Jmol script that loads the backbone (N, CA, C; Angstrom):
load data "model"
ATOM      1  N   UNK A   1      10.085 122.661 -70.781  1.00  0.00           N
ATOM      2  CA  UNK A   1      10.139 122.491 -72.301  1.00  0.00           C
ATOM      3  C   UNK A   1      12.269 122.645 -72.132  1.00  0.00           C
ATOM      4  N   UNK A   2      12.404 121.771 -72.970  1.00  0.00           N
ATOM      5  CA  UNK A   2      13.840 121.896 -73.361  1.00  0.00           C
ATOM      6  C   UNK A   2      14.515 123.148 -74.194  1.00  0.00           C
ATOM      7  N   UNK A   3      15.156 123.728 -73.274  1.00  0.00           N
ATOM      8  CA  UNK A   3      15.349 125.433 -73.772  1.00  0.00           C
ATOM      9  C   UNK A   3      17.074 125.220 -74.429  1.00  0.00           C
ATOM     10  N   UNK A   4      17.352 126.465 -75.238  1.00  0.00           N
ATOM     11  CA  UNK A   4      18.545 127.151 -75.364  1.00  0.00           C
ATOM     12  C   UNK A   4      19.120 127.658 -73.912  1.00  0.00           C
ATOM     13  N   UNK A   5      20.269 127.296 -73.709  1.00  0.00           N
ATOM     14  CA  UNK A   5      20.611 128.042 -72.379  1.00  0.00           C
ATOM     15  C   UNK A   5      20.500 129.732 -72.708  1.00  0.00           C
ATOM     16  N   UNK A   6      20.229 129.875 -74.132  1.00  0.00           N
ATOM     17  CA  UNK A   6      20.360 131.982 -74.188  1.00  0.00           C
ATOM     18  C   UNK A   6      19.199 132.540 -73.546  1.00  0.00           C
ATOM     19  N   UNK A   7      18.106 131.661 -73.048  1.00  0.00           N
ATOM     20  CA  UNK A   7      16.679 132.053 -72.704  1.00  0.00           C
ATOM     21  C   UNK A   7      17.191 132.820 -71.694  1.00  0.00           C
ATOM     22  N   UNK A   8      18.403 132.569 -70.584  1.00  0.00           N
ATOM     23  CA  UNK A   8      18.639 133.223 -69.452  1.00  0.00           C
ATOM     24  C   UNK A   8      19.154 134.347 -69.579  1.00  0.00           C
ATOM     25  N   UNK A   9      20.020 134.330 -70.402  1.00  0.00           N
ATOM     26  CA  UNK A   9      20.496 135.709 -71.159  1.00  0.00           C
ATOM     27  C   UNK A   9      19.755 136.710 -71.352  1.00  0.00           C
ATOM     28  N   UNK A  10      18.964 136.472 -72.356  1.00  0.00           N
ATOM     29  CA  UNK A  10      17.869 136.897 -73.033  1.00  0.00           C
ATOM     30  C   UNK A  10      16.806 137.870 -71.853  1.00  0.00           C
ATOM     31  N   UNK A  11      16.670 137.062 -71.333  1.00  0.00           N
ATOM     32  CA  UNK A  11      15.494 137.585 -69.922  1.00  0.00           C
ATOM     33  C   UNK A  11      16.780 138.698 -68.951  1.00  0.00           C
ATOM     34  N   UNK A  12      17.788 138.084 -68.971  1.00  0.00           N
ATOM     35  CA  UNK A  12      18.292 139.286 -67.863  1.00  0.00           C
ATOM     36  C   UNK A  12      18.047 140.207 -68.836  1.00  0.00           C
ATOM     37  N   UNK A  13      18.806 140.536 -70.019  1.00  0.00           N
ATOM     38  CA  UNK A  13      18.965 141.547 -71.044  1.00  0.00           C
ATOM     39  C   UNK A  13      17.828 142.408 -71.077  1.00  0.00           C
ATOM     40  N   UNK A  14      16.138 141.786 -71.030  1.00  0.00           N
ATOM     41  CA  UNK A  14      15.187 142.573 -71.864  1.00  0.00           C
ATOM     42  C   UNK A  14      14.768 142.570 -70.447  1.00  0.00           C
ATOM     43  N   UNK A  15      14.970 142.102 -69.293  1.00  0.00           N
ATOM     44  CA  UNK A  15      14.320 142.683 -67.925  1.00  0.00           C
ATOM     45  C   UNK A  15      15.667 143.435 -67.302  1.00  0.00           C
ATOM     46  N   UNK A  16      16.861 143.733 -68.029  1.00  0.00           N
ATOM     47  CA  UNK A  16      17.499 145.159 -67.164  1.00  0.00           C
ATOM     48  C   UNK A  16      17.803 144.250 -65.962  1.00  0.00           C
ATOM     49  N   UNK A  17      18.088 142.879 -66.179  1.00  0.00           N
ATOM     50  CA  UNK A  17      18.342 142.401 -64.568  1.00  0.00           C
ATOM     51  C   UNK A  17      19.744 142.177 -64.441  1.00  0.00           C
ATOM     52  N   UNK A  18      20.303 142.590 -63.513  1.00  0.00           N
ATOM     53  CA  UNK A  18      22.298 142.390 -62.826  1.00  0.00           C
ATOM     54  C   UNK A  18      22.463 140.703 -63.556  1.00  0.00           C
ATOM     55  N   UNK A  19      22.092 139.769 -62.909  1.00  0.00           N
ATOM     56  CA  UNK A  19      22.362 138.569 -62.758  1.00  0.00           C
ATOM     57  C   UNK A  19      21.440 138.085 -62.590  1.00  0.00           C
ATOM     58  N   UNK A  20      21.790 136.276 -62.298  1.00  0.00           N
ATOM     59  CA  UNK A  20      20.485 135.082 -62.078  1.00  0.00           C
ATOM     60  C   UNK A  20      19.811 135.397 -60.920  1.00  0.00           C
ATOM     61  N   UNK A  21      19.999 136.101 -59.827  1.00  0.00           N
ATOM     62  CA  UNK A  21      19.459 136.329 -58.748  1.00  0.00           C
ATOM     63  C   UNK A  21      18.425 137.385 -59.293  1.00  0.00           C
ATOM     64  N   UNK A  22      18.812 137.970 -59.912  1.00  0.00           N
ATOM     65  CA  UNK A  22      17.519 139.266 -60.055  1.00  0.00           C
ATOM     66  C   UNK A  22      16.765 138.652 -61.021  1.00  0.00           C
ATOM     67  N   UNK A  23      17.019 137.847 -61.646  1.00  0.00           N
ATOM     68  CA  UNK A  23      16.144 137.033 -62.668  1.00  0.00           C
ATOM     69  C   UNK A  23      14.882 136.105 -61.876  1.00  0.00           C
ATOM     70  N   UNK A  24      16.116 135.658 -61.098  1.00  0.00           N
ATOM     71  CA  UNK A  24      14.560 134.579 -59.792  1.00  0.00           C
ATOM     72  C   UNK A  24      13.855 135.930 -59.005  1.00  0.00           C
ATOM     73  N   UNK A  25      14.640 136.422 -58.506  1.00  0.00           N
ATOM     74  CA  UNK A  25      13.734 137.463 -58.017  1.00  0.00           C
ATOM     75  C   UNK A  25      12.369 137.866 -58.945  1.00  0.00           C
ATOM     76  N   UNK A  26      12.999 138.588 -60.227  1.00  0.00           N
ATOM     77  CA  UNK A  26      11.432 138.934 -61.088  1.00  0.00           C
ATOM     78  C   UNK A  26      10.829 137.542 -61.528  1.00  0.00           C
ATOM     79  N   UNK A  27      11.284 135.988 -61.375  1.00  0.00           N
ATOM     80  CA  UNK A  27      10.108 135.365 -61.630  1.00  0.00           C
ATOM     81  C   UNK A  27       9.647 134.850 -60.242  1.00  0.00           C
ATOM     82  N   UNK A  28       9.910 135.175 -59.184  1.00  0.00           N
ATOM     83  CA  UNK A  28       9.053 134.612 -57.996  1.00  0.00           C
ATOM     84  C   UNK A  28       9.886 133.533 -57.408  1.00  0.00           C
ATOM     85  N   UNK A  29      10.942 133.115 -57.943  1.00  0.00           N
ATOM     86  CA  UNK A  29      11.694 131.661 -57.746  1.00  0.00           C
ATOM     87  C   UNK A  29      12.905 131.782 -57.025  1.00  0.00           C
ATOM     88  N   UNK A  30      13.437 130.481 -56.405  1.00  0.00           N
ATOM     89  CA  UNK A  30      14.925 130.483 -55.740  1.00  0.00           C
ATOM     90  C   UNK A  30      16.289 130.917 -57.030  1.00  0.00           C
ATOM     91  N   UNK A  31      17.038 131.435 -56.652  1.00  0.00           N
ATOM     92  CA  UNK A  31      18.276 131.559 -57.364  1.00  0.00           C
ATOM     93  C   UNK A  31      18.764 129.631 -57.842  1.00  0.00           C
ATOM     94  N   UNK A  32      18.673 129.142 -56.360  1.00  0.00           N
ATOM     95  CA  UNK A  32      18.722 127.674 -56.687  1.00  0.00           C
ATOM     96  C   UNK A  32      18.064 127.089 -57.831  1.00  0.00           C
ATOM     97  N   UNK A  33      16.490 127.539 -57.952  1.00  0.00           N
ATOM     98  CA  UNK A  33      15.595 127.126 -59.344  1.00  0.00           C
ATOM     99  C   UNK A  33      16.613 127.494 -60.445  1.00  0.00           C
ATOM    100  N   UNK A  34      16.786 128.872 -60.680  1.00  0.00           N
ATOM    101  CA  UNK A  34      17.213 129.056 -62.003  1.00  0.00           C
ATOM    102  C   UNK A  34      18.803 127.999 -62.389  1.00  0.00           C
ATOM    103  N   UNK A  35      19.475 128.220 -61.135  1.00  0.00           N
ATOM    104  CA  UNK A  35      20.148 127.077 -61.434  1.00  0.00           C
ATOM    105  C   UNK A  35      20.284 125.795 -61.853  1.00  0.00           C
ATOM    106  N   UNK A  36      19.153 125.258 -61.176  1.00  0.00           N
ATOM    107  CA  UNK A  36      18.442 124.148 -61.774  1.00  0.00           C
ATOM    108  C   UNK A  36      18.390 123.902 -62.746  1.00  0.00           C
ATOM    109  N   UNK A  37      17.385 125.095 -63.237  1.00  0.00           N
ATOM    110  CA  UNK A  37      17.091 124.725 -64.775  1.00  0.00           C
ATOM    111  C   UNK A  37      17.912 125.203 -65.552  1.00  0.00           C
ATOM    112  N   UNK A  38      18.897 125.790 -65.607  1.00  0.00           N
ATOM    113  CA  UNK A  38      20.450 125.535 -66.284  1.00  0.00           C
ATOM    114  C   UNK A  38      21.193 124.281 -66.226  1.00  0.00           C
ATOM    115  N   UNK A  39      21.243 123.548 -65.556  1.00  0.00           N
ATOM    116  CA  UNK A  39      21.839 122.465 -65.337  1.00  0.00           C
ATOM    117  C   UNK A  39      20.963 121.557 -65.930  1.00  0.00           C
ATOM    118  N   UNK A  40      20.111 121.634 -66.322  1.00  0.00           N
ATOM    119  CA  UNK A  40      19.167 120.492 -66.901  1.00  0.00           C
ATOM    120  C   UNK A  40      18.773 120.804 -68.012  1.00  0.00           C
ATOM    121  N   UNK A  41      18.686 122.382 -68.516  1.00  0.00           N
ATOM    122  CA  UNK A  41      18.842 122.485 -69.799  1.00  0.00           C
ATOM    123  C   UNK A  41      17.276 122.716 -70.249  1.00  0.00           C
ATOM    124  N   UNK A  42      16.689 122.859 -69.378  1.00  0.00           N
ATOM    125  CA  UNK A  42      15.030 123.236 -69.566  1.00  0.00           C
ATOM    126  C   UNK A  42      14.419 123.892 -68.970  1.00  0.00           C
ATOM    127  N   UNK A  43      13.311 124.407 -68.870  1.00  0.00           N
ATOM    128  CA  UNK A  43      13.244 125.878 -68.692  1.00  0.00           C
ATOM    129  C   UNK A  43      11.481 126.140 -68.183  1.00  0.00           C
ATOM    130  N   UNK A  44      10.565 125.868 -67.113  1.00  0.00           N
ATOM    131  CA  UNK A  44       9.194 126.032 -67.007  1.00  0.00           C
ATOM    132  C   UNK A  44       8.406 126.759 -68.413  1.00  0.00           C
ATOM    133  N   UNK A  45       7.352 126.435 -68.929  1.00  0.00           N
ATOM    134  CA  UNK A  45       6.711 127.339 -70.197  1.00  0.00           C
ATOM    135  C   UNK A  45       5.910 128.669 -69.579  1.00  0.00           C
ATOM    136  N   UNK A  46       5.523 128.154 -68.072  1.00  0.00           N
ATOM    137  CA  UNK A  46       4.817 129.140 -67.227  1.00  0.00           C
ATOM    138  C   UNK A  46       5.621 129.836 -66.905  1.00  0.00           C
ATOM    139  N   UNK A  47       6.857 129.707 -66.964  1.00  0.00           N
ATOM    140  CA  UNK A  47       7.852 131.241 -66.308  1.00  0.00           C
ATOM    141  C   UNK A  47       8.151 131.745 -66.907  1.00  0.00           C
ATOM    142  N   UNK A  48       8.208 131.229 -68.801  1.00  0.00           N
ATOM    143  CA  UNK A  48       8.502 131.963 -69.607  1.00  0.00           C
ATOM    144  C   UNK A  48       7.582 133.064 -70.009  1.00  0.00           C
ATOM    145  N   UNK A  49       6.472 132.056 -69.898  1.00  0.00           N
ATOM    146  CA  UNK A  49       5.190 133.180 -70.069  1.00  0.00           C
ATOM    147  C   UNK A  49       4.886 134.177 -69.180  1.00  0.00           C
ATOM    148  N   UNK A  50       4.932 133.268 -67.905  1.00  0.00           N
ATOM    149  CA  UNK A  50       5.417 134.971 -66.774  1.00  0.00           C
ATOM    150  C   UNK A  50       6.102 135.939 -67.093  1.00  0.00           C
ATOM    151  N   UNK A  51       7.434 135.812 -67.306  1.00  0.00           N
ATOM    152  CA  UNK A  51       8.610 136.487 -67.699  1.00  0.00           C
ATOM    153  C   UNK A  51       7.855 137.163 -69.062  1.00  0.00           C
ATOM    154  N   UNK A  52       7.497 137.207 -70.153  1.00  0.00           N
ATOM    155  CA  UNK A  52       6.310 137.630 -71.478  1.00  0.00           C
ATOM    156  C   UNK A  52       5.829 138.180 -70.889  1.00  0.00           C
ATOM    157  N   UNK A  53       5.016 138.149 -70.034  1.00  0.00           N
ATOM    158  CA  UNK A  53       3.573 139.411 -69.854  1.00  0.00           C
ATOM    159  C   UNK A  53       4.410 140.264 -69.013  1.00  0.00           C
ATOM    160  N   UNK A  54       5.286 140.054 -67.874  1.00  0.00           N
ATOM    161  CA  UNK A  54       6.210 140.890 -66.893  1.00  0.00           C
ATOM    162  C   UNK A  54       6.668 141.939 -67.800  1.00  0.00           C
ATOM    163  N   UNK A  55       7.192 141.673 -68.727  1.00  0.00           N
ATOM    164  CA  UNK A  55       7.944 142.646 -69.196  1.00  0.00           C
ATOM    165  C   UNK A  55       8.081 143.123 -70.759  1.00  0.00           C
ATOM    166  N   UNK A  56       6.469 142.575 -71.262  1.00  0.00           N
ATOM    167  CA  UNK A  56       6.404 143.207 -72.259  1.00  0.00           C
ATOM    168  C   UNK A  56       7.682 142.429 -74.017  1.00  0.00           C
ATOM    169  N   UNK A  57       7.763 141.225 -73.506  1.00  0.00           N
ATOM    170  CA  UNK A  57       8.694 140.207 -74.041  1.00  0.00           C
ATOM    171  C   UNK A  57       7.931 139.677 -74.882  1.00  0.00           C
ATOM    172  N   UNK A  58       8.998 139.597 -76.298  1.00  0.00           N
ATOM    173  CA  UNK A  58       7.720 138.118 -77.176  1.00  0.00           C
ATOM    174  C   UNK A  58       8.213 137.268 -76.771  1.00  0.00           C
ATOM    175  N   UNK A  59       7.601 136.032 -76.249  1.00  0.00           N
ATOM    176  CA  UNK A  59       7.296 134.715 -76.279  1.00  0.00           C
ATOM    177  C   UNK A  59       8.702 133.895 -77.162  1.00  0.00           C
ATOM    178  N   UNK A  60       8.244 134.586 -78.552  1.00  0.00           N
ATOM    179  CA  UNK A  60       9.325 133.572 -79.401  1.00  0.00           C
ATOM    180  C   UNK A  60      10.390 134.403 -79.588  1.00  0.00           C
ATOM    181  N   UNK A  61      10.785 135.601 -79.920  1.00  0.00           N
ATOM    182  CA  UNK A  61      12.294 136.118 -79.215  1.00  0.00           C
ATOM    183  C   UNK A  61      12.754 135.502 -78.185  1.00  0.00           C
ATOM    184  N   UNK A  62      12.296 135.256 -77.240  1.00  0.00           N
ATOM    185  CA  UNK A  62      12.635 135.319 -76.182  1.00  0.00           C
ATOM    186  C   UNK A  62      13.324 133.485 -75.925  1.00  0.00           C
ATOM    187  N   UNK A  63      11.865 131.966 -75.824  1.00  0.00           N
ATOM    188  CA  UNK A  63      12.547 131.303 -76.776  1.00  0.00           C
ATOM    189  C   UNK A  63      13.796 131.077 -77.792  1.00  0.00           C
ATOM    190  N   UNK A  64      13.325 131.729 -78.633  1.00  0.00           N
ATOM    191  CA  UNK A  64      14.086 131.241 -80.132  1.00  0.00           C
ATOM    192  C   UNK A  64      15.787 132.300 -79.953  1.00  0.00           C
ATOM    193  N   UNK A  65      15.157 133.761 -79.751  1.00  0.00           N
ATOM    194  CA  UNK A  65      15.937 134.603 -80.245  1.00  0.00           C
ATOM    195  C   UNK A  65      15.846 135.046 -81.737  1.00  0.00           C
ATOM    196  N   UNK A  66      15.096 134.646 -82.138  1.00  0.00           N
ATOM    197  CA  UNK A  66      14.396 135.103 -83.278  1.00  0.00           C
ATOM    198  C   UNK A  66      13.366 136.247 -83.866  1.00  0.00           C
ATOM    199  N   UNK A  67      13.257 137.399 -84.426  1.00  0.00           N
ATOM    200  CA  UNK A  67      12.174 138.112 -84.635  1.00  0.00           C
ATOM    201  C   UNK A  67      12.492 139.486 -83.176  1.00  0.00           C
ATOM    202  N   UNK A  68      11.548 140.261 -83.348  1.00  0.00           N
ATOM    203  CA  UNK A  68      11.854 141.320 -82.602  1.00  0.00           C
ATOM    204  C   UNK A  68      11.577 141.016 -80.978  1.00  0.00           C
ATOM    205  N   UNK A  69      12.502 141.799 -80.317  1.00  0.00           N
ATOM    206  CA  UNK A  69      12.426 141.291 -78.626  1.00  0.00           C
ATOM    207  C   UNK A  69      11.264 141.898 -77.900  1.00  0.00           C
ATOM    208  N   UNK A  70      10.351 142.951 -78.370  1.00  0.00           N
ATOM    209  CA  UNK A  70       9.300 143.419 -77.814  1.00  0.00           C
ATOM    210  C   UNK A  70       8.333 142.544 -78.238  1.00  0.00           C
ATOM    211  N   UNK A  71       7.008 142.692 -77.504  1.00  0.00           N
ATOM    212  CA  UNK A  71       6.343 142.081 -78.212  1.00  0.00           C
ATOM    213  C   UNK A  71       5.186 143.221 -79.228  1.00  0.00           C
ATOM    214  N   UNK A  72       4.407 143.148 -79.971  1.00  0.00           N
ATOM    215  CA  UNK A  72       3.828 144.152 -80.698  1.00  0.00           C
ATOM    216  C   UNK A  72       3.065 145.562 -79.852  1.00  0.00           C
ATOM    217  N   UNK A  73       3.081 146.442 -80.151  1.00  0.00           N
ATOM    218  CA  UNK A  73       2.592 147.533 -79.243  1.00  0.00           C
ATOM    219  C   UNK A  73       3.043 147.624 -77.654  1.00  0.00           C
ATOM    220  N   UNK A  74       4.429 147.299 -77.414  1.00  0.00           N
ATOM    221  CA  UNK A  74       4.649 147.271 -75.950  1.00  0.00           C
ATOM    222  C   UNK A  74       6.216 148.097 -76.298  1.00  0.00           C
ATOM    223  N   UNK A  75       6.800 148.475 -75.688  1.00  0.00           N
ATOM    224  CA  UNK A  75       7.735 149.340 -75.972  1.00  0.00           C
ATOM    225  C   UNK A  75       7.502 151.129 -76.063  1.00  0.00           C
ATOM    226  N   UNK A  76       6.644 151.201 -75.744  1.00  0.00           N
ATOM    227  CA  UNK A  76       6.755 152.872 -76.169  1.00  0.00           C
ATOM    228  C   UNK A  76       7.332 153.557 -75.292  1.00  0.00           C
ATOM    229  N   UNK A  77       7.095 153.195 -74.110  1.00  0.00           N
ATOM    230  CA  UNK A  77       8.137 154.156 -72.959  1.00  0.00           C
ATOM    231  C   UNK A  77       9.014 153.339 -72.826  1.00  0.00           C
ATOM    232  N   UNK A  78      10.609 152.791 -73.419  1.00  0.00           N
ATOM    233  CA  UNK A  78      11.578 152.160 -73.123  1.00  0.00           C
ATOM    234  C   UNK A  78      12.582 153.678 -72.133  1.00  0.00           C
ATOM    235  N   UNK A  79      12.155 154.456 -71.645  1.00  0.00           N
ATOM    236  CA  UNK A  79      13.237 154.963 -70.548  1.00  0.00           C
ATOM    237  C   UNK A  79      13.365 154.386 -69.574  1.00  0.00           C
ATOM    238  N   UNK A  80      14.015 154.450 -68.942  1.00  0.00           N
ATOM    239  CA  UNK A  80      14.478 153.808 -67.550  1.00  0.00           C
ATOM    240  C   UNK A  80      13.980 154.065 -66.584  1.00  0.00           C
ATOM    241  N   UNK A  81      12.454 153.430 -65.626  1.00  0.00           N
ATOM    242  CA  UNK A  81      12.257 153.491 -64.698  1.00  0.00           C
ATOM    243  C   UNK A  81      12.294 154.350 -63.222  1.00  0.00           C
ATOM    244  N   UNK A  82      12.098 155.215 -62.805  1.00  0.00           N
ATOM    245  CA  UNK A  82      12.680 155.625 -61.766  1.00  0.00           C
ATOM    246  C   UNK A  82      12.395 154.532 -60.481  1.00  0.00           C
ATOM    247  N   UNK A  83      13.502 154.010 -58.963  1.00  0.00           N
ATOM    248  CA  UNK A  83      12.747 152.953 -58.775  1.00  0.00           C
ATOM    249  C   UNK A  83      11.539 153.467 -57.936  1.00  0.00           C
ATOM    250  N   UNK A  84      11.031 154.927 -57.680  1.00  0.00           N
ATOM    251  CA  UNK A  84       9.572 155.605 -57.241  1.00  0.00           C
ATOM    252  C   UNK A  84       8.653 155.006 -57.983  1.00  0.00           C
ATOM    253  N   UNK A  85       8.903 155.427 -59.582  1.00  0.00           N
ATOM    254  CA  UNK A  85       8.064 155.145 -60.573  1.00  0.00           C
ATOM    255  C   UNK A  85       7.431 153.667 -60.274  1.00  0.00           C
ATOM    256  N   UNK A  86       8.410 152.973 -60.481  1.00  0.00           N
ATOM    257  CA  UNK A  86       8.265 151.340 -59.732  1.00  0.00           C
ATOM    258  C   UNK A  86       7.632 151.060 -58.725  1.00  0.00           C
ATOM    259  N   UNK A  87       7.425 151.569 -58.294  1.00  0.00           N
ATOM    260  CA  UNK A  87       6.329 151.620 -56.660  1.00  0.00           C
ATOM    261  C   UNK A  87       5.311 151.482 -57.393  1.00  0.00           C
ATOM    262  N   UNK A  88       5.027 153.163 -57.629  1.00  0.00           N
ATOM    263  CA  UNK A  88       3.622 153.221 -57.983  1.00  0.00           C
ATOM    264  C   UNK A  88       2.954 152.644 -59.443  1.00  0.00           C
ATOM    265  N   UNK A  89       3.812 151.887 -60.372  1.00  0.00           N
ATOM    266  CA  UNK A  89       3.319 151.064 -61.064  1.00  0.00           C
ATOM    267  C   UNK A  89       2.869 149.449 -60.464  1.00  0.00           C
ATOM    268  N   UNK A  90       3.607 149.077 -59.528  1.00  0.00           N
ATOM    269  CA  UNK A  90       3.359 147.824 -59.172  1.00  0.00           C
ATOM    270  C   UNK A  90       2.205 148.317 -58.325  1.00  0.00           C
ATOM    271  N   UNK A  91       2.135 149.112 -57.534  1.00  0.00           N
ATOM    272  CA  UNK A  91       0.867 149.535 -56.731  1.00  0.00           C
ATOM    273  C   UNK A  91      -0.626 149.675 -57.645  1.00  0.00           C
ATOM    274  N   UNK A  92      -0.665 150.141 -58.855  1.00  0.00           N
ATOM    275  CA  UNK A  92      -1.489 150.520 -59.707  1.00  0.00           C
ATOM    276  C   UNK A  92      -1.929 149.189 -60.542  1.00  0.00           C
ATOM    277  N   UNK A  93      -0.674 148.245 -60.526  1.00  0.00           N
ATOM    278  CA  UNK A  93      -1.073 146.559 -60.760  1.00  0.00           C
ATOM    279  C   UNK A  93      -1.951 145.929 -60.135  1.00  0.00           C
ATOM    280  N   UNK A  94      -1.538 146.237 -58.817  1.00  0.00           N
ATOM    281  CA  UNK A  94      -2.459 145.411 -57.469  1.00  0.00           C
ATOM    282  C   UNK A  94      -3.234 145.697 -57.754  1.00  0.00           C
ATOM    283  N   UNK A  95      -3.893 147.244 -57.642  1.00  0.00           N
ATOM    284  CA  UNK A  95      -5.339 147.788 -57.386  1.00  0.00           C
ATOM    285  C   UNK A  95      -6.213 147.120 -58.980  1.00  0.00           C
ATOM    286  N   UNK A  96      -5.598 147.461 -60.318  1.00  0.00           N
ATOM    287  CA  UNK A  96      -6.277 146.902 -60.912  1.00  0.00           C
ATOM    288  C   UNK A  96      -6.565 145.359 -60.733  1.00  0.00           C
ATOM    289  N   UNK A  97      -5.622 144.836 -60.453  1.00  0.00           N
ATOM    290  CA  UNK A  97      -6.021 143.222 -60.194  1.00  0.00           C
ATOM    291  C   UNK A  97      -6.542 142.310 -59.264  1.00  0.00           C
ATOM    292  N   UNK A  98      -6.469 143.038 -57.938  1.00  0.00           N
ATOM    293  CA  UNK A  98      -7.265 142.855 -56.995  1.00  0.00           C
ATOM    294  C   UNK A  98      -8.426 143.725 -56.586  1.00  0.00           C
ATOM    295  N   UNK A  99      -8.611 144.820 -57.096  1.00  0.00           N
ATOM    296  CA  UNK A  99      -9.845 145.554 -56.503  1.00  0.00           C
ATOM    297  C   UNK A  99     -11.312 145.087 -57.216  1.00  0.00           C
ATOM    298  N   UNK A 100     -12.164 145.519 -56.823  1.00  0.00           N
ATOM    299  CA  UNK A 100     -13.554 145.171 -57.703  1.00  0.00           C
ATOM    300  C   UNK A 100     -13.693 145.636 -58.966  1.00  0.00           C
ATOM    301  N   UNK A 101     -14.524 144.968 -59.812  1.00  0.00           N
ATOM    302  CA  UNK A 101     -14.636 145.805 -60.827  1.00  0.00           C
ATOM    303  C   UNK A 101     -14.789 146.754 -60.978  1.00  0.00           C
ATOM    304  N   UNK A 102     -15.707 147.329 -60.092  1.00  0.00           N
ATOM    305  CA  UNK A 102     -16.059 148.986 -60.348  1.00  0.00           C
ATOM    306  C   UNK A 102     -14.911 149.944 -59.979  1.00  0.00           C
ATOM    307  N   UNK A 103     -13.988 149.817 -58.965  1.00  0.00           N
ATOM    308  CA  UNK A 103     -12.994 150.023 -58.580  1.00  0.00           C
ATOM    309  C   UNK A 103     -12.014 149.849 -60.253  1.00  0.00           C
ATOM    310  N   UNK A 104     -11.865 148.990 -60.829  1.00  0.00           N
ATOM    311  CA  UNK A 104     -11.059 148.956 -61.318  1.00  0.00           C
ATOM    312  C   UNK A 104     -11.172 149.596 -63.404  1.00  0.00           C
ATOM    313  N   UNK A 105     -11.938 149.484 -63.130  1.00  0.00           N
ATOM    314  CA  UNK A 105     -12.738 150.201 -64.072  1.00  0.00           C
ATOM    315  C   UNK A 105     -12.384 151.740 -64.238  1.00  0.00           C
ATOM    316  N   UNK A 106     -12.972 152.083 -63.166  1.00  0.00           N
ATOM    317  CA  UNK A 106     -12.672 153.985 -63.183  1.00  0.00           C
ATOM    318  C   UNK A 106     -11.057 154.214 -62.493  1.00  0.00           C
ATOM    319  N   UNK A 107     -10.526 153.161 -61.971  1.00  0.00           N
ATOM    320  CA  UNK A 107      -9.020 153.633 -62.231  1.00  0.00           C
ATOM    321  C   UNK A 107      -8.290 153.671 -63.654  1.00  0.00           C
ATOM    322  N   UNK A 108      -9.063 152.477 -64.699  1.00  0.00           N
ATOM    323  CA  UNK A 108      -8.583 152.587 -66.072  1.00  0.00           C
ATOM    324  C   UNK A 108      -9.198 153.863 -66.918  1.00  0.00           C
ATOM    325  N   UNK A 109     -10.447 154.046 -66.251  1.00  0.00           N
ATOM    326  CA  UNK A 109     -11.474 155.432 -67.309  1.00  0.00           C
ATOM    327  C   UNK A 109      -9.961 156.371 -66.729  1.00  0.00           C
ATOM    328  N   UNK A 110      -9.723 156.732 -65.429  1.00  0.00           N
ATOM    329  CA  UNK A 110      -8.732 157.822 -65.104  1.00  0.00           C
ATOM    330  C   UNK A 110      -7.375 157.703 -65.702  1.00  0.00           C
ATOM    331  N   UNK A 111      -6.899 156.469 -66.178  1.00  0.00           N
ATOM    332  CA  UNK A 111      -5.576 156.397 -66.586  1.00  0.00           C
ATOM    333  C   UNK A 111      -5.762 156.986 -68.035  1.00  0.00           C
ATOM    334  N   UNK A 112      -6.663 156.520 -68.829  1.00  0.00           N
ATOM    335  CA  UNK A 112      -6.945 157.118 -70.306  1.00  0.00           C
ATOM    336  C   UNK A 112      -7.794 158.374 -70.352  1.00  0.00           C
ATOM    337  N   UNK A 113      -7.890 158.911 -69.352  1.00  0.00           N
ATOM    338  CA  UNK A 113      -8.460 160.949 -69.516  1.00  0.00           C
ATOM    339  C   UNK A 113      -6.916 161.223 -69.469  1.00  0.00           C
ATOM    340  N   UNK A 114      -6.266 161.002 -68.602  1.00  0.00           N
ATOM    341  CA  UNK A 114      -4.810 161.541 -68.235  1.00  0.00           C
ATOM    342  C   UNK A 114      -3.932 161.271 -69.252  1.00  0.00           C
ATOM    343  N   UNK A 115      -4.127 160.178 -70.029  1.00  0.00           N
ATOM    344  CA  UNK A 115      -3.286 159.900 -71.155  1.00  0.00           C
ATOM    345  C   UNK A 115      -3.743 160.807 -72.572  1.00  0.00           C
ATOM    346  N   UNK A 116      -4.747 160.117 -73.076  1.00  0.00           N
ATOM    347  CA  UNK A 116      -5.367 161.471 -73.408  1.00  0.00           C
ATOM    348  C   UNK A 116      -5.150 163.225 -73.741  1.00  0.00           C
ATOM    349  N   UNK A 117      -5.542 163.475 -72.254  1.00  0.00           N
ATOM    350  CA  UNK A 117      -4.695 164.996 -72.551  1.00  0.00           C
ATOM    351  C   UNK A 117      -3.606 165.082 -72.496  1.00  0.00           C
ATOM    352  N   UNK A 118      -2.258 164.302 -71.815  1.00  0.00           N
ATOM    353  CA  UNK A 118      -1.091 164.615 -72.468  1.00  0.00           C
ATOM    354  C   UNK A 118      -0.943 164.154 -74.160  1.00  0.00           C
ATOM    355  N   UNK A 119      -1.473 163.363 -74.765  1.00  0.00           N
ATOM    356  CA  UNK A 119      -1.356 163.214 -76.290  1.00  0.00           C
ATOM    357  C   UNK A 119      -1.788 164.488 -76.680  1.00  0.00           C
ATOM    358  N   UNK A 120      -3.229 164.983 -76.015  1.00  0.00           N
ATOM    359  CA  UNK A 120      -3.284 166.287 -76.600  1.00  0.00           C
ATOM    360  C   UNK A 120      -2.219 167.415 -76.515  1.00  0.00           C
ATOM    361  N   UNK A 121      -1.567 167.278 -75.384  1.00  0.00           N
ATOM    362  CA  UNK A 121      -0.640 168.285 -74.877  1.00  0.00           C
ATOM    363  C   UNK A 121       0.299 168.337 -75.607  1.00  0.00           C
ATOM    364  N   UNK A 122       0.804 166.987 -76.003  1.00  0.00           N
ATOM    365  CA  UNK A 122       2.074 166.628 -76.863  1.00  0.00           C
ATOM    366  C   UNK A 122       2.172 167.187 -78.255  1.00  0.00           C
ATOM    367  N   UNK A 123       0.730 167.211 -78.954  1.00  0.00           N
ATOM    368  CA  UNK A 123       0.783 168.004 -80.421  1.00  0.00           C
ATOM    369  C   UNK A 123       0.829 169.222 -80.168  1.00  0.00           C
ATOM    370  N   UNK A 124       0.539 170.068 -79.266  1.00  0.00           N
ATOM    371  CA  UNK A 124       0.404 171.694 -79.665  1.00  0.00           C
ATOM    372  C   UNK A 124       1.832 172.224 -79.514  1.00  0.00           C
TER     373      UNK A 124
END
end "model"
wireframe off; spacefill off
backbone 0.3
color backbone group
């Protein structure tokens, strides 16, 4: 898709990335690919959608710069993640996506139980 070159800076900002190399790592492409997209003034729609999903960023905002950056319901916990937390979150996502259906359901149920318990404790 033809793109506003600001999409790259919006991605770096929204993903809290340091530079184009960090963006490339986040998208699973080479830094050279990012450089080529910039030079051509195009950006693959599939990568924009991948970034949107991974970082919870509104695709409309990402592409146009208009509207709210975070997708509705996202950004509940916007604090910086500790690197150890990020590792565990990544592992959990791998388990959810690669595990069998029974395991994924059990993991989701456990997360909901812990989350509900925390919400009750926060109200007290």
